[in-house]
TORPAZA-730769 format. One record per residue (C-alpha): residue in one letter; x, y, z; residue number from 1. Coordinates in nm, 4 decimals. Layout:
% TORPAZA-730769
  residu         x         y         z  num
       A         X         Y         Z  NUM
...
//
This chain:
% TORPAZA-730769
  residu         x         y         z  num
       X    0.5915   -2.3765   -1.5844    1
       X    0.9100   -2.2080   -1.4638    2
       X    1.1743   -2.4288   -1.3042    3
       X    1.5447   -2.4169   -1.2278    4
       X    1.7256   -2.7482   -1.2475    5
       X    1.9122   -2.8685   -0.9370    6
       X    2.0331   -3.1830   -0.7671    7
       X    1.7068   -3.3008   -0.6174    8
       X    1.3840   -3.2319   -0.4348    9
       X    1.5534   -3.1814   -0.0962   10
       X    1.7644   -2.9014   -0.2409   11
       X    1.4536   -2.7521   -0.4006   12
       X    1.2706   -2.7540   -0.0671   13
       X    1.5671   -2.6002    0.1158   14
       X    1.5957   -2.3193   -0.1353   15
       X    1.2240   -2.2520   -0.1151   16
       X    1.2343   -2.2317    0.2629   17
       X    1.5230   -1.9889    0.2440   18
       X    1.3324   -1.7718    0.0023   19
       X    1.0167   -1.7537    0.2105   20
       X    0.7836   -1.7345   -0.0901   21
       X    0.7678   -2.1039   -0.1746   22
       X    0.4008   -2.1089   -0.2718   23
       X    0.3642   -1.7578   -0.4083   24
       X    0.1306   -1.7427   -0.7082   25
       X   -0.0718   -1.4208   -0.6805   26
       X    0.0715   -1.0728   -0.6103   27
       X   -0.1902   -0.8115   -0.5170   28
       X   -0.0661   -0.4531   -0.5224   29
       X   -0.1892   -0.1363   -0.3568   30
       X   -0.2019    0.1567   -0.5981   31
       X   -0.0750    0.4779   -0.4414   32
       X    0.2692    0.4539   -0.2883   33
       X    0.3420    0.1181   -0.4532   34
       X    0.2754    0.1776   -0.8229   35
       X    0.2201    0.5501   -0.8452   36
       X    0.2986    0.8645   -0.6498   37
       X    0.0001    1.0964   -0.6287   38
       X    0.1146    1.2698   -0.3086   39
       X    0.1493    1.6076   -0.4821   40
       X   -0.2073    1.5832   -0.6103   41
       X   -0.3424    1.4749   -0.2704   42
       X   -0.1595    1.7631   -0.0997   43
       X   -0.2910    2.0114   -0.3560   44
       X   -0.6458    1.8759   -0.3253   45
       X   -0.6607    1.8991    0.0539   46
       X   -0.4949    2.2420    0.0603   47
       X   -0.7391    2.3892   -0.1927   48
       X   -1.0383    2.2194   -0.0313   49
       X   -0.9514    2.3669    0.3087   50
       X   -0.8908    2.7108    0.1570   51
       X   -1.2263    2.6950   -0.0248   52
       X   -1.3968    2.7067    0.3161   53
       X   -1.1988    3.0101    0.4300   54
       X   -0.9897    2.8107    0.6775   55
       X   -0.6189    2.8466    0.7509   56
       X   -0.4878    2.5058    0.8577   57
       X   -0.1161    2.4988    0.7701   58
       X    0.0454    2.1621    0.6947   59
       X    0.3179    2.0301    0.4681   60
       X    0.3690    1.7162    0.2631   61
       X    0.5401    1.5280    0.5465   62
       X    0.2501    1.6094    0.7811   63
       X    0.0051    1.4742    0.5261   64
       X    0.2002    1.1526    0.4775   65
       X    0.1974    1.0954    0.8523   66
       X   -0.1767    1.1626    0.8786   67
       X   -0.2428    0.9235    0.5892   68
       X   -0.0874    0.6336    0.7807   69
       X   -0.4123    0.6297    0.9828   70
       X   -0.6664    0.4973    0.7320   71
       X   -0.9752    0.6771    0.8629   72
       X   -0.8053    1.0159    0.8179   73
       X   -0.6797    0.9608    0.4638   74
       X   -0.7560    1.2254    0.2053   75
       X   -1.0570    1.4544    0.2743   76
       X   -1.1062    1.3401    0.6363   77
       X   -0.7520    1.4626    0.7050   78
       X   -0.9075    1.8080    0.7450   79
       X   -1.0738    1.6812    1.0613   80
       X   -0.7297    1.6193    1.2130   81
       X   -0.5950    1.9572    1.1054   82
       X   -0.8914    2.1415    1.2544   83
       X   -0.8890    1.9415    1.5790   84
       X   -0.5158    1.9847    1.6371   85
       X   -0.5450    2.3579    1.5744   86
       X   -0.8228    2.3818    1.8352   87
       X   -0.6094    2.1749    2.0729   88
       X   -0.3454    2.4482    2.0498   89
       X   -0.0755    2.1867    1.9940   90
       X    0.2038    2.1673    1.7409   91
       X    0.0917    1.9546    1.4477   92
       X    0.4372    1.8040    1.4036   93
       X    0.4640    1.7210    1.7731   94
       X    0.1270    1.5460    1.7677   95
       X    0.2135    1.3522    1.4527   96
       X    0.5402    1.2325    1.6088   97
       X    0.3632    1.0638    1.8997   98
       X    0.3476    0.6844    1.9273   99
       X    0.0097    0.5147    1.8892  100
       X   -0.0826    0.7890    1.6454  101
       X   -0.4262    0.6529    1.5619  102
       X   -0.5387    0.6603    1.9244  103
       X   -0.3853    1.0066    1.9758  104
       X   -0.5688    1.1517    1.6771  105
       X   -0.8954    0.9862    1.7760  106
       X   -0.8739    1.1436    2.1224  107
       X   -0.8001    1.4929    1.9892  108
       X   -1.0748    1.4685    1.7283  109
       X   -1.3223    1.3514    1.9938  110
       X   -1.2384    1.6533    2.2107  111
       X   -1.2698    1.9183    1.9437  112
       X   -1.4876    1.8047    1.6527  113
       X   -1.8645    1.8241    1.7011  114
       X   -2.1711    1.7694    1.4799  115
       X   -2.1679    2.1436    1.4160  116
       X   -1.8529    2.0862    1.2070  117
       X   -2.0129    1.8245    0.9820  118
       X   -2.1272    2.0617    0.7093  119
       X   -1.7931    2.2288    0.6525  120
       X   -1.5989    1.8998    0.6789  121
       X   -1.8336    1.7327    0.4314  122
       X   -1.7836    2.0218    0.1912  123
       X   -1.4053    1.9917    0.2268  124
       X   -1.4251    1.6191    0.1476  125
       X   -1.6478    1.6857   -0.1535  126
       X   -1.4137    1.9518   -0.2909  127
       X   -1.1102    1.7311   -0.2221  128
       X   -1.2617    1.4402   -0.4167  129
       X   -1.3538    1.6695   -0.7055  130
       X   -0.9949    1.7939   -0.7362  131
       X   -0.8616    1.4372   -0.7134  132
       X   -1.0958    1.3244   -0.9917  133
       X   -0.9918    1.6151   -1.2136  134
       X   -0.6261    1.5465   -1.1400  135
       X   -0.6456    1.1827   -1.2450  136
       X   -0.8420    1.2747   -1.5565  137
       X   -0.5674    1.5181   -1.6587  138
       X   -0.2447    1.3467   -1.5522  139
       X   -0.0545    1.5829   -1.7788  140
       X   -0.0621    1.8271   -1.4878  141
       X    0.2491    1.6557   -1.3493  142
       X    0.0898    1.5835   -1.0115  143
       X    0.0673    1.2072   -1.0683  144
       X    0.3547    0.9861   -1.1801  145
       X    0.4644    0.6282   -1.1456  146
       X    0.6978    0.5181   -0.8677  147
       X    1.0456    0.4719   -1.0227  148
       X    1.0953    0.1113   -1.1297  149
       X    0.7262    0.0160   -1.1032  150
       X    0.6870   -0.0675   -1.4725  151
       X    1.0002   -0.2825   -1.4663  152
       X    0.8776   -0.4556   -1.1513  153
       X    0.5473   -0.5528   -1.3165  154
       X    0.7358   -0.6916   -1.6156  155
       X    0.9658   -0.8978   -1.3907  156
       X    0.6748   -1.0422   -1.1930  157
       X    0.4850   -1.1399   -1.5073  158
       X    0.7889   -1.2925   -1.6771  159
       X    0.8415   -1.5038   -1.3664  160
       X    0.4882   -1.6374   -1.3994  161
       X    0.3070   -1.4564   -1.1199  162
       X   -0.0492   -1.3318   -1.1501  163
       X   -0.0524   -0.9581   -1.0760  164
       X   -0.3610   -0.7687   -0.9551  165
       X   -0.4425   -0.4352   -0.7910  166
       X   -0.6642   -0.3487   -0.4944  167
       X   -0.6861    0.0120   -0.3777  168
       X   -0.9016    0.2376   -0.1621  169
       X   -0.8673    0.5178   -0.4183  170
       X   -1.1658    0.6542   -0.6140  171
       X   -1.2752    0.4544   -0.9199  172
       X   -1.1386    0.7200   -1.1586  173
       X   -0.7882    0.6239   -1.0435  174
       X   -0.8437    0.2672   -1.1645  175
       X   -0.8528    0.3653   -1.5328  176
       X   -0.5576    0.3884   -1.7694  177
       X   -0.5193    0.7596   -1.6918  178
       X   -0.4537    0.6648   -1.3297  179
       X   -0.1423    0.4679   -1.4236  180
       X    0.0650    0.6924   -1.6512  181
       X    0.3486    0.4909   -1.8006  182
       X    0.2012    0.1455   -1.7282  183
       X   -0.0261   -0.0555   -1.9570  184
       X   -0.3068   -0.1603   -1.7217  185
       X   -0.3891   -0.4614   -1.9392  186
       X   -0.0941   -0.6229   -1.7592  187
       X   -0.3066   -0.6487   -1.4437  188
       X   -0.5307   -0.9549   -1.4386  189
       X   -0.7724   -0.7774   -1.2037  190
       X   -0.8200   -0.4240   -1.0696  191
       X   -1.0540   -0.3550   -0.7807  192
       X   -1.1231   -0.0422   -0.5791  193
       X   -1.3442    0.0158   -0.2781  194
       X   -1.7089    0.0206   -0.3827  195
       X   -1.6772   -0.1908   -0.6989  196
       X   -1.9770   -0.4226   -0.7156  197
       X   -1.8885   -0.7918   -0.7499  198
       X   -2.1616   -1.0590   -0.7389  199
       X   -2.4132   -0.7975   -0.6306  200
       X   -2.2155   -0.6737   -0.3313  201
       X   -1.9822   -0.3700   -0.3118  202
       X   -1.6204   -0.4307   -0.2211  203
       X   -1.5429   -0.3116    0.1310  204
       X   -1.2641   -0.0573    0.1767  205
       X   -0.9555   -0.0806    0.3925  206
       X   -0.8749   -0.2021    0.6512  207
       X   -1.1109   -0.4820    0.5508  208
       X   -0.9447   -0.7657    0.3624  209
       X   -1.2509   -0.7997    0.1398  210
       X   -1.0852   -0.6655   -0.1751  211
       X   -0.7897   -0.9029   -0.1496  212
       X   -1.0213   -1.1927   -0.0641  213
       X   -1.2374   -1.1236   -0.3707  214
       X   -0.9296   -1.1259   -0.5935  215
       X   -0.8139   -1.4533   -0.4382  216
       X   -1.1493   -1.6077   -0.5237  217
       X   -1.1268   -1.4849   -0.8837  218
       X   -0.8099   -1.6870   -0.9319  219
       X   -0.8814   -1.9793   -0.7016  220
       X   -0.5821   -1.8921   -0.4842  221
       X   -0.5402   -1.9873   -0.1192  222
       X   -0.4024   -1.7369    0.1360  223
       X   -0.0578   -1.9006    0.1504  224
       X   -0.0234   -1.8416   -0.2251  225
       X   -0.0851   -1.4665   -0.2006  226
       X    0.1006   -1.1537   -0.0924  227
       X   -0.0405   -0.8049   -0.0593  228
       X    0.2117   -0.5281   -0.1288  229
       X    0.1376   -0.1979    0.0460  230
       X    0.3076    0.1211    0.1563  231
       X    0.1185    0.2054    0.4754  232
       X    0.0578    0.0534    0.8197  233
       X   -0.3112    0.0251    0.7260  234
       X   -0.2133   -0.2174    0.4501  235
       X   -0.0782   -0.4541    0.7173  236
       X   -0.4324   -0.4750    0.8562  237
       X   -0.5716   -0.5447    0.5084  238
       X   -0.3352   -0.8398    0.4658  239
       X   -0.4019   -0.9728    0.8151  240
       X   -0.7787   -0.9519    0.7627  241
       X   -0.7411   -1.1437    0.4356  242
       X   -0.5046   -1.3968    0.5951  243
       X   -0.2208   -1.3330    0.3469  244
       X    0.1443   -1.2318    0.3738  245
       X    0.2115   -0.8579    0.3856  246
       X    0.5025   -0.7077    0.1958  247
       X    0.5594   -0.3430    0.2879  248
       X    0.7532   -0.1020    0.0670  249
       X    0.9202    0.2254    0.1607  250
       X    0.8077    0.4192   -0.1487  251
       X    0.4960    0.5670    0.0120  252
       X    0.3576    0.6799    0.3471  253
       X    0.4973    0.4287    0.5974  254
       X    0.8297    0.4168    0.7813  255
       X    1.0470    0.1193    0.8727  256
       X    0.9676    0.1704    1.2413  257
       X    0.5941    0.1677    1.1678  258
       X    0.6216   -0.1470    0.9597  259
       X    0.8262   -0.3179    1.2281  260
       X    0.5811   -0.2169    1.5010  261
       X    0.2841   -0.3154    1.2869  262
       X    0.4195   -0.6625    1.2204  263
       X    0.5088   -0.6519    0.8505  264
       X    0.6250   -0.9880    0.7219  265
       X    0.8712   -0.8317    0.4776  266
       X    0.9914   -0.4778    0.4027  267
       X    1.1633   -0.3726    0.0800  268
       X    1.2693   -0.0312   -0.0438  269
       X    1.0247   -0.0481   -0.3337  270
       X    0.8285   -0.2809   -0.5594  271
       X    1.1233   -0.3259   -0.7950  272
       X    1.3419   -0.4715   -0.5191  273
       X    1.0633   -0.7085   -0.4161  274
       X    1.0162   -0.8215   -0.7768  275
       X    1.3885   -0.8953   -0.8055  276
       X    1.3825   -1.0898   -0.4802  277
       X    1.1087   -1.3259   -0.5997  278
       X    1.1882   -1.3404   -0.9711  279
       X    1.2996   -1.6617   -1.1410  280
       X    1.5981   -1.6811   -1.1481  281
       X    1.6477   -1.4438   -0.8582  282
       X    1.8600   -1.1324   -0.9049  283
       X    2.1817   -1.1220   -0.7058  284
       X    2.2459   -0.8834   -0.4164  285
       X    1.8858   -0.8082   -0.3209  286
       X    1.7956   -0.8309    0.0474  287
       X    1.4893   -0.7109    0.2392  288
       X    1.5172   -0.4273    0.4884  289
       X    1.3229   -0.6409    0.7338  290
       X    1.1712   -0.9868    0.7421  291
       X    1.0207   -1.2101    1.0011  292
       X    1.1592   -1.5524    1.0745  293
       X    1.0861   -1.8856    0.9122  294
       X    0.7599   -1.8765    0.7171  295
       X    0.7256   -1.5109    0.8311  296
       X    0.5665   -1.6196    1.1578  297
       X    0.8297   -1.6510    1.4297  298
       X    0.8828   -1.2774    1.4680  299
       X    1.2590   -1.2886    1.4176  300
       X    1.3855   -0.9751    1.2470  301
       X    1.6617   -1.0181    0.9898  302
       X    1.8733   -0.7055    0.9588  303
       X    1.9469   -0.5349    0.6299  304
       X    2.2267   -0.7058    0.4422  305
       X    2.1601   -1.0530    0.5832  306
       X    2.2650   -1.3191    0.3366  307
       X    1.9809   -1.5553    0.4191  308
       X    1.7747   -1.6493    0.1174  309
       X    2.0546   -1.6430   -0.1371  310
       X    1.9201   -1.9532   -0.3159  311
       X    1.7143   -1.9246   -0.6308  312
       X    1.3389   -1.9536   -0.6187  313
       X    1.1937   -2.2594   -0.7881  314
       X    0.8267   -2.2715   -0.8656  315
       X    0.5717   -2.4034   -1.1072  316
       X    0.3413   -2.1807   -1.3056  317
//
């Protein structure tokens, strides 16, 4: 049990309400963008996969990050967007800057992608996944590395008594030790990826909350005791579908505007800042970039630098 002595239960309750994580027990983390940065590998994989089919579909890393904020077009399926936008005759960057990006991309894809494209798009996805698998098997290629501060963040969360787990949509190869260079994966009490079979049923991928829900069941946790930490707007949907609090971090694909529009409960610069905010005793001078109001439900946005929540977190382990 971890406690901080104070003058009484009323003070304890007040400090917990300030903190906003009064019942937190289980922290479930996304993989890419939260713990590791595999963006260079993903960019290389899609580029080579497209080229392998004799196509010229120019895009850069920023374009890919923007496309990846729409879950259905992550990774190999991103080629569908590139091909459709090219046929539309529009500027890729202009399209990707539009609001309601998911609906915009769906409309363009519907206009320009037909069943005749299935073979080549399937081959691009297959080649993309092959390159990703090879890249995670040989992380010495320098295309995969941990997000700065991630290892320290895990240590802080564990020292403070939280159970730490991982749920990701990434291929199963990324869930092995080679997929987390610089972090001992034995620190995670559970690691699930889309497709893992638990109790005879495969885990559903994002935006389903199934993976987070399965992890909750493993540890007997209730939704109010759990946060899901993600780096993309699609992760907000995962948390909502699982009924848990969403903590968004700026170390991956999403932007502050997207997190605000999507209804993130909390936004931090990275996992390390979040871990400092909830550690026991809490580190000084750490504030979220964005948070909702009391109990993360009123919708009030607290601006960066707000002093609310300066009390220490008290909790039992």
